[in-house]
C-alpha positions as CSV (number, residue, x, y, z in Angstrom):
1,M,-30.3,16.5,-11.7
2,R,-29.8,15.6,-8.0
3,F,-27.8,12.8,-6.9
4,E,-28.4,11.2,-3.3
5,E,-25.5,8.9,-3.0
6,V,-22.7,8.4,-5.5
7,W,-19.3,6.1,-5.0
8,V,-16.5,7.6,-6.7
9,I,-13.1,5.7,-7.1
10,V,-10.3,7.7,-8.4
11,G,-6.5,6.5,-9.0
12,P,-3.5,6.3,-11.3
13,V,-2.9,4.2,-14.3
14,F,0.7,3.3,-14.9
15,D,2.3,1.6,-18.0
16,N,5.1,-0.8,-18.3
17,E,7.7,2.0,-19.2
18,A,7.5,3.8,-15.9
19,K,9.0,7.4,-15.9
20,T,9.8,8.9,-12.5
21,L,10.5,11.8,-10.8
22,R,14.0,12.6,-9.7
23,C,13.0,11.6,-6.0
24,G,11.8,8.1,-7.4
25,V,7.9,8.8,-7.5
26,E,6.6,6.9,-10.6
27,I,4.4,9.1,-12.8
28,P,1.2,7.8,-14.0
29,V,0.4,7.8,-17.7
30,A,-3.5,8.6,-16.8
31,F,-6.1,8.9,-14.0
32,Y,-9.2,6.9,-13.8
33,R,-12.5,7.6,-12.3
34,V,-15.2,5.2,-11.8
35,F,-18.8,6.2,-10.5
36,L,-21.4,3.9,-9.2
37,D,-24.9,5.4,-8.8
38,E,-28.7,4.5,-8.7
39,E,-31.2,6.1,-11.0
40,N,-34.8,5.0,-10.2
41,G,-33.7,2.3,-8.1
42,Q,-31.2,0.8,-11.0
43,P,-27.5,0.9,-10.7
44,R,-25.4,2.6,-13.3
45,M,-21.7,3.2,-13.8
46,L,-19.4,5.6,-15.6
47,A,-15.9,5.3,-16.4
48,L,-13.3,7.9,-17.5
49,V,-9.3,7.4,-18.3
50,V,-7.9,11.0,-18.5
51,P,-4.3,10.9,-19.9
52,Q,-1.5,13.2,-18.6
53,G,-1.7,15.1,-21.7
54,A,-5.4,16.1,-21.6
55,K,-6.1,19.6,-22.5
56,A,-8.3,21.8,-20.3
57,G,-10.6,22.5,-23.2
58,D,-11.5,18.7,-23.7
59,T,-14.8,17.4,-23.2
60,L,-15.7,14.4,-20.8
61,E,-17.0,12.5,-23.7
62,R,-13.6,12.0,-25.1
63,Y,-12.2,9.9,-22.2
64,L,-15.4,8.0,-21.4
65,T,-14.6,4.1,-21.3
66,S,-15.9,1.1,-19.6
67,V,-15.3,-0.2,-16.1
68,N,-14.2,-3.2,-17.8
69,M,-11.3,-1.1,-19.4
70,V,-10.2,0.5,-16.4
71,E,-10.0,-2.7,-14.7
72,E,-8.0,-4.1,-17.7
73,L,-5.7,-1.1,-17.3
74,T,-5.2,-1.2,-13.4
75,G,-5.8,-5.0,-12.4
76,V,-8.3,-3.9,-10.2
77,D,-11.8,-5.6,-10.0
78,F,-13.7,-2.9,-8.7
79,F,-17.3,-4.2,-7.9
80,S,-16.5,-8.2,-7.4
81,E,-19.2,-8.2,-4.8
82,L,-22.3,-7.5,-7.2
83,E,-24.2,-10.4,-8.7
84,D,-22.0,-11.6,-11.6
85,T,-24.7,-10.9,-14.4
86,L,-25.1,-7.4,-13.0
87,E,-21.6,-6.8,-12.8
88,E,-20.7,-7.9,-16.2
89,R,-23.6,-5.8,-17.8
90,L,-22.9,-2.6,-16.2
91,E,-19.0,-3.1,-16.2
92,A,-19.2,-3.4,-20.2
93,E,-21.1,-0.6,-20.9
94,V,-19.9,3.0,-22.3
95,P,-22.1,5.5,-21.8
96,S,-22.5,8.2,-24.6
97,K,-22.4,11.2,-22.3
98,P,-21.7,11.8,-18.6
99,W,-24.5,11.7,-16.5
């Protein structure tokens, strides 16, 4: 499979009980990755939330989630400029496997 252009957004997920390094830097409980791509002229999204305790042999399917869930965890509205109906549909989907 060949991708022309893919938007990738990556960042930390923090919880209310922050743990910090001795220098004061907060340690995230997980990291998210949100992907936006177009396939046959149709946009599609993929989201992952990978916890700090993830194992090297884990499959990506284990961490698939919806963009809505990532937005809930982070408080970030990633694709607010999309038409509302399209945004709602795409952000609610949880793919059964990575692309």
